[in-house]
N, C-alpha and C positions, 0 to 999 in steps of 0.2 A: 521112330526115327525122327528126330527134330529137323526142321528145315530152318536155317538161319540165313540172314542177309549179312553180307560183308561188303566193306568198301576197301579197295586197294589204295594204300597211301602213296604208291608210286605213280599210278596212272589214273586214279580217281574213278575207277570202274566200280559200279555197284552190281553185285551178283549174289545168287542164292546158292547154298550148298547143303546137301543132306549130310548129316553126320552120323556115323555108326559107332563112334567111340566117344568117351567123355572129353578128352582133350586132343582132337585131331590136328594135324598140321595142315592148314588150309593155304592153298595157292590161288592167286588171281586167275580167273578164267581167260583173261585177255593177255597179260604179260608174264604170267607164271611166277610173279613175285610172292614171297611169303610175308611181305610187309603189309598185312591186312588187319582190319579191326572189325569186330562184330558190331552191327548196327542195331538200334532199337527197332524192332519190327512189330507190326500189329497184324491181327488176323481178322478176316471178315466172317460174319455169321449170317446165314440166310441164303436165299437163292438169287439175290440180285447179281446181275452180271456186270453192271456198271459200277465203277469205283469213283466216277466223276461226280462231284457235287454240282447241283444246278446253279447257274449264274443267278445273281440276285435280280429280282424283277424290278419294275418301275419304282416301287416303294422301298426297295432295298431289304425287305424282310425275308423273302423266299424266292422261289424260281417261277412264280406265276407270270405268264406272258403279258397280262394286262392288269391295270389297276382295277381293284374290285374283285378279282378272281382269287386273291390271296386268302388263305384260311385264317390269317391273323387279323384281317380287317372286319 
């Protein structure tokens, strides 16, 4: 069962939908409109629970909190 992301063109809501058939009729989860488009979505691999990328550190290369802690230095 594929899980797709859709965006409603009427209310701009982003939502996910499990599809059981090849060409299902999808309706917005917020306004029930059928004027939706499938978004390009990506999947995560691994056991990381955070999808947020670290803020750049002082040198701008990574998320190290202090200069000299960066693995790139």
